[in-house]
N, C-alpha and C positions, 0 to 999 in steps of 0.2 A: 504493500500500500504506500509506504514512504517513497519507494522508487517511482511508483505511478504518479504520485502528486508532485514529485520533483521534476519529472519529465513533462507533466501536464498541469502546471500550477493554476491554470484557468478552469479546472474541473468544476469548481463551484459555480462559476458563471454559466457553464453549459447546463448544470443542474437547474439553475434559476430559469434559464430559457425553456427547459423542458416543463417546468412548473407553470410558466406563463402560457405555454401552449395548452397544457391540461386545463387551465382556467378558461381559456378561449373555447376549447372543445366542449367543456362542460356547459358553457352557454349555448353552444350549438345543440347539444342533446336536450337542453331545456327548452329549445324552440326560440331562443332569444335572437337568432340570426335573421329572423324575418322582419325585425323592427329597426328602423333607423333611429339614431340617437335624438334626444329632444334638446333642441337649442333654445332655451328659454331666455334667461337673463343675459348670459354671456357664454363665450366659448369655454370658459373655465368649467362649465357644467359637465363637459365630456372629456376633459383633459386626462382624467384617470384612465378612461378607456383607451384614449389615444396612446398614452405612454405604455400601457400594457401591450397594445398591438405593436408599437414601435420596438419595444424590448424584444418581443417574440420574433419579429420579422427581421430586424436589422442587427441585433447583437451577434447572431451567428456569423454574419459577414465579417465582423471585426474580432472574432475569437483568436485568429492568428496574431493580430496586433496586441491583444491582451496578453497572450503568451510571451510575445516579444518584450513587452514592458516588464513582465515578471522576471523573465530570464536575464534581463539587463539591469536589474535592481538587486541590491544586496539583500540577503535573506531576511534581515530584521525589518525591512520596509517593503517587502515584496507585496504583501496584501494591500498596504496603503497605496502603493503605486498603481495597482490594478483598479482600486476603487476610484482614485483620482482620474485615471484615464476614462473609465466608464462614465463617471459623473459628467465630465466634459463632453464626451461623445453623445450621451443621451441629452445633455443640455442643448446641443445643436438641434436634435430631433424635437425637443420640447418647443424651441423657438419656431421651428418649421410647423409644428402642430398647431400653434396659436394662429399662424397665418392660414393654414389649411382649414381649420375649423371655422375661422372667421369668414372665409370665402363661402363655405357650405352654408353657414348661418345667414349670410347676406343674400345668397341665392334663394333661399327658402325652399320648402318641400316641393312646390309646384314645378320648380326648375331643376330638380334633382336628375330627372331622366336626361334633360338636355345637357346638364353638366357631365353626366357619365359618358354620353356619346362624344362630347367635345374632348374630354380627357383621354378617351381611348384613341381618338385620332391624333391628339397632341403626343401621347405616349408613343404611338407608332412612328410619328415623324422624329421624335427625340432619339429613338433607337438608331437613326441613320446619321445623326450629327457627329461631327468630329469632337465636340465637347463631351458627349457621352463616352466615346471611345477613350479619350484622354482621362476621364474620371475613372473608368474601369481600370486602366493601367496604374493610375496614381494610388488607387486603394491598396495596392500591394507594396507600396513603398514604406520605408521606415525612416526614422531620424535618430541621430546619436542621442543617448540619454545619459546624463550624469548619474553616477551610482547612488549618491546620497545628498542630503541637505536640501535647503530651500530651492536651489537651482534644479534639483531632480524633480521636486514637486511641480514646479512651474513647467518644466519640460514635459512631464506627463500630461498636464492640463492642455498645453499647446498641441501636443500630439493628438489628444482626444478631440480637440476642436477641429484640427486639420482633417483627421480621418472622418469625423462626422460630416464636415462640409463636403468632402470628396464623395461620400456616400449619398448625401442629399442631391448633389449635382447629377450623380449617375442615375438615380431612380426616383426623383421627385414626382414625375407625373403618375407613377404607379402608386406611390404612397398617398398622394392627393386623391387619387381615385378611391383608395381604401377609406379615406375620411368620408366619402360620399356613400359608398356601397355598404360598408360595415358588415360584410358577409364573411364568415370564418372560412368557408370553402374557397372563396376567392383569395383570402389571405394565405392559405396554405399553398395554393397554386402559384401565386405571385412570389411568395417567399422562396419557393423552390427555384423559380426562374431567376430571381435576383441573386441567389446564392450561386447558381450554376454560372451565371454571367461573370461574377466577380472572382470566383474561386476555382473554376475549372476551365481547361482549354476547350473542351467540347462546348461548354456554355458560351464562351466568347465567340465561337463560330456560329452560334445560333442567334446572335444579336439581330442580324438582318432578317432572318426568317421570322423571328418573333415580331418584328415590325409589321410583317404581312399578316400575321395572326391577329395582332391587335387591331389593325385596320379592318380586317374582315369582321371581327366581332363588333367594332364600332359601326360599320356599314349595316350589318344585320340588325343591330339595335335600332339604328335610325329608320330602317325600313319597317320594323315592327312597332315603332313608337306610335 
């Protein structure tokens, strides 16, 4: 066990991701996936649900970076380094979530179908951009990390923000779409796509075909609307 945790210090983060998915799937079994969130007073009303979704869908993408942070920190501050990195990474997604939920709230329920169709088309186009390809490559990069002290803490935070921003740039249309749809089955499918694109060679080859799939789904949704 000690050898396993030494080789994979990020194990507890992976366990937390599994728990997040179990909570989401429990909502699916309870029938909650059929209902859109209620945007009453402000976007804060649904930030908890957004962060749960963001944690489940995006943290798997950054597990290699969490491991890198741990392995490049001295043992006594390894857990601290991982927590700081994740806090900064998720902070970026929280900021994006405020923007995403505000857009959904302002659009209102009558325009949700239009918003879904538009985001599917935008996501299809985004798949073909150079910015998307650059962000995918950048997600695999690392930065030098001081081993200890305040400089190490700041470096972990900066690395978390940088990785979070790279991830947002790569998949913002899909995550914005999830703010509208709030369907666990869609979350599972898109999480697999996002992970494959960022972490596997085969997935990166499917970026362009995925654009065609998203465009087809968007077109079909528009015809059936």
